[in-house]
C-alpha positions in Angstrom: 50.9 74.2 -144.5 50.4 73.1 -140.9 47.7 75.2 -139.2 49.6 75.5 -135.9 52.8 76.7 -137.5 50.7 79.1 -139.7 49.2 80.7 -136.6 52.6 81.0 -135.0 54.3 82.7 -138.1 51.4 85.2 -138.0 52.2 85.8 -134.3 55.9 85.8 -134.6 56.0 88.4 -137.9 52.9 90.5 -136.9 50.9 89.8 -139.9 47.7 87.8 -140.6 47.3 83.9 -141.3 46.3 85.0 -144.8 49.6 86.7 -145.5 51.6 83.6 -144.3 49.8 81.4 -146.8 49.9 83.7 -149.9 52.8 83.8 -152.2 53.7 87.6 -151.4 56.5 88.8 -149.4 55.4 90.8 -146.4 57.0 93.6 -144.2 55.5 94.6 -140.9 56.7 96.8 -138.0 57.5 94.5 -135.2 55.2 94.6 -132.0 55.3 92.1 -129.2 52.3 89.9 -129.7 50.9 87.5 -126.9 51.9 83.9 -127.4 55.0 84.7 -129.7 57.9 82.3 -129.7 60.2 83.5 -127.0 63.2 81.5 -127.2 66.1 83.7 -125.9 64.0 86.8 -126.6 65.9 89.9 -127.0 64.7 93.1 -125.5 64.1 94.6 -128.8 63.6 93.1 -132.3 65.5 95.1 -134.8 64.8 92.7 -137.7 64.0 89.3 -138.2 63.3 87.3 -141.3 61.8 84.0 -142.2 61.8 82.3 -145.5 58.5 80.1 -145.5 56.0 78.6 -147.8 57.9 79.8 -150.5 58.2 83.6 -149.7 59.9 85.8 -147.2 58.2 87.5 -143.9 60.2 90.5 -142.5 59.4 92.3 -139.1 61.3 94.9 -137.1 61.9 98.5 -136.7 60.2 100.7 -138.9 63.2 102.3 -140.7 64.8 99.0 -141.4 61.5 97.5 -142.5 61.1 100.1 -145.0 64.6 99.8 -146.6 63.8 95.9 -146.7 60.5 96.7 -148.6 62.4 98.7 -151.0 65.1 96.2 -151.7 63.3 92.8 -151.4 59.6 93.3 -152.5 59.9 91.4 -155.6 62.8 89.0 -154.3 62.3 85.4 -154.5 62.9 83.1 -151.5 64.8 80.4 -153.2 68.2 81.9 -152.9 67.5 84.7 -150.4 69.9 83.5 -147.8 73.0 83.3 -150.1 76.0 84.7 -148.8 76.4 87.6 -151.2 72.8 89.0 -150.3 73.7 88.6 -146.5 76.9 90.6 -147.1 74.7 93.4 -148.5 72.1 93.2 -145.7 74.8 92.9 -143.2 76.3 96.2 -144.5 73.1 97.7 -144.0 72.4 96.7 -140.3 75.9 97.6 -139.2 74.9 101.3 -140.3 72.5 101.0 -137.1 74.8 99.1 -134.9 73.5 95.8 -135.6 74.6 92.4 -137.4 73.2 89.1 -138.7 73.1 87.1 -135.5 72.1 83.6 -136.7 70.5 82.1 -139.8 69.1 78.4 -138.8 66.8 75.9 -140.6 64.0 74.7 -138.8 62.1 71.4 -139.1 58.5 70.5 -137.7 57.0 67.2 -137.3 53.3 66.0 -137.6 53.1 62.3 -137.1 54.2 59.7 -134.4 56.8 57.3 -135.2 57.7 53.7 -133.8 60.9 53.7 -132.0 63.1 51.0 -130.9 64.5 51.4 -127.4 66.0 47.8 -126.7 69.4 48.0 -125.0 68.7 51.2 -123.2 67.2 52.3 -120.0 64.8 55.4 -120.7 64.4 58.0 -118.1 62.0 60.9 -118.5 62.2 64.2 -116.9 59.7 66.7 -116.2 59.5 70.4 -115.1 61.2 70.7 -111.6 63.1 67.4 -112.3 64.9 69.0 -115.0 66.7 71.5 -112.6 69.3 69.0 -111.7 71.2 69.5 -114.8 71.3 73.3 -114.8 75.1 74.1 -115.3 75.9 70.4 -116.9 77.7 71.3 -119.9 76.8 67.6 -121.1 73.2 68.7 -121.8 73.6 72.2 -123.2 71.5 71.7 -126.0 68.7 69.5 -124.5 68.4 72.2 -121.7 69.0 76.0 -122.0 67.1 77.2 -118.8 65.9 80.0 -120.7 63.7 82.2 -118.6 61.1 83.1 -121.7 61.2 79.5 -122.9 61.3 77.0 -120.1 62.5 73.7 -120.5 59.4 71.6 -120.0 60.3 67.9 -120.6 63.3 65.7 -121.1 64.3 62.2 -122.0 67.5 60.1 -121.7 69.1 56.9 -122.9 70.9 55.2 -120.0 73.1 52.2 -120.2 75.2 50.6 -117.3 74.1 53.5 -115.3 75.6 56.1 -117.4 73.5 58.8 -119.4 74.7 58.3 -123.2 72.2 60.9 -124.6 69.6 63.4 -123.4 66.8 65.3 -125.5 65.0 68.1 -124.0 62.1 70.2 -125.1 61.5 74.1 -124.4 58.2 75.6 -124.3 58.9 78.6 -126.7 55.2 79.2 -127.1 52.1 77.5 -125.7 51.7 75.5 -129.2 55.2 75.0 -130.2 58.0 72.9 -128.3 61.6 73.1 -129.5 63.6 69.9 -129.2 67.4 70.0 -128.5 69.8 66.9 -128.3 73.0 66.0 -126.7 74.7 62.6 -127.2 77.9 61.7 -125.5 81.0 61.9 -127.9 81.8 58.2 -127.2 78.2 56.9 -128.1 77.7 58.7 -131.3 76.8 57.1 -134.8 74.8 54.5 -132.7 71.4 56.1 -133.4 71.0 57.4 -130.0 70.2 60.9 -130.8 67.5 59.5 -133.6 65.8 57.3 -130.8 65.7 60.2 -128.3 64.5 62.6 -130.6 61.9 60.5 -131.9 60.5 59.7 -128.2 60.3 63.2 -127.5 58.8 64.1 -130.8 56.0 61.5 -130.2 55.3 62.7 -126.7 54.9 66.3 -127.7 52.6 65.4 -130.4 50.4 63.3 -127.8 50.3 66.4 -125.8 48.6 68.3 -128.9 51.6 70.6 -129.3 53.9 70.9 -132.3 57.5 69.8 -132.0 60.0 71.7 -133.9 63.7 71.3 -134.3 66.3 73.9 -135.4 69.9 73.6 -136.3 72.8 75.2 -138.0 73.3 75.4 -141.8 76.4 73.4 -141.6 75.5 70.7 -139.1 75.1 67.8 -141.4 74.9 65.2 -138.4 72.1 67.3 -136.8 70.2 67.6 -139.8 70.3 63.9 -140.2 69.0 63.4 -136.8 66.0 65.6 -137.5 65.2 63.8 -140.8 65.7 60.4 -139.3 63.4 61.4 -136.5 60.4 61.9 -138.9 61.1 65.9 -139.1 60.7 67.8 -142.5 62.4 71.0 -143.2 59.8 73.7 -143.2 61.6 77.2 -142.8 64.6 79.2 -142.4 64.9 82.2 -139.9 67.5 85.0 -139.5 67.6 87.0 -136.3 69.8 90.0 -135.6 72.2 91.0 -132.9 73.7 94.3 -131.6 77.1 94.7 -133.3 
């Protein structure tokens, strides 16, 4: 398992790195640990769950964690996020005024890849340069302007003076930066998303950070971009919201 990811999971799920690496499910009461991932962090973590490294990690408030321990101590990870299991979990969450918010697959990349940018002007944006895109719905996935996970770097593909695609990275933690991508609807299926995500992935790796990429279970096109850019599926994460 990647060392950076192992350390990050331990911070995010309030456990030890040895517990991330073993094959047992772990259940911990949540506490906000320094350098945790903070992408759109909620004021209170009621419950979040990660399937990673062949097991399940749970962290949250004491009562729901004890319920999860009773229900899932011996549960395997392979089919954990099936709908029938999520239905039962959601019923329990509703009794406390919460619900399943999102269940997303995540990918990491560890190696720099070659990328062909011929035919496009490549423009880079860093830090304050990104502010010009605030409120621009064309780039709502590339830049989120999240206060707890600031947008830190971006890259665009330009042709004939028009931006056809934009990839951006948010600093979700000091060591893990998350990539988002938008491609103009008229420019899709041309490989622009893959090109930009690969460029940004390479840049993040060269800064000794771990790039990661999250998407929806049903967003096949986005998953193909991740795979085509050298990312590998690594974990699935569930977060809860107030109902």
